C-alpha positions in Angstrom: 46.3 4.9 17.0 48.8 7.5 15.9 47.2 7.7 12.5 43.7 8.0 14.1 45.0 10.8 16.4 46.5 12.5 13.4 43.0 12.7 11.9 43.5 10.2 9.1 40.3 8.5 7.8 40.0 4.8 8.0 40.4 4.5 4.2 43.8 6.2 4.3 45.0 4.3 7.3 44.1 1.0 5.6 46.0 2.0 2.5 49.0 3.1 4.5 49.1 -0.1 6.5 48.1 -2.5 3.6 45.0 -3.8 5.4 41.3 -3.5 4.7 39.2 -0.5 5.8 36.9 -2.8 7.7 39.9 -4.1 9.7 40.8 -0.5 10.6 37.3 0.2 11.7 37.2 -3.0 13.8 40.5 -2.0 15.5 39.2 1.5 16.2 36.0 0.0 17.7 38.0 -2.4 19.8 40.1 0.4 21.2 37.0 2.5 22.0 35.4 -0.5 23.7 38.5 -1.4 25.8 38.9 2.2 26.9 35.2 2.6 27.5 35.0 5.8 25.3 32.0 6.7 23.2 33.7 9.0 20.7 36.9 9.6 18.9 37.6 12.9 20.7 37.2 11.1 24.0 39.6 8.4 22.9 42.1 11.1 21.8 41.9 12.9 25.1 42.6 9.6 26.9 45.5 8.8 24.7 47.0 12.2 25.1 46.6 12.1 28.8 48.4 8.8 28.9 51.3 10.2 26.9 51.5 13.2 29.2 51.4 11.0 32.3 54.2 8.8 30.8 56.3 11.9 30.0 55.9 13.0 33.6 57.0 9.6 34.8 53.6 8.9 36.4 52.3 5.3 36.2 48.5 4.8 36.4 
């Protein structure tokens, strides 16, 4: 998720992690389905909100 939030394309993430590009795309789709988000920016906002809440000591 950190690489996705950093704006890395699936091809680069796959090369960095030593996995296939399709696997990265499947993981990305799974994250979006589990978080019920429709776009990458929406997923990013949710992830950043979670980090902020955790930094504030808030559990949701």
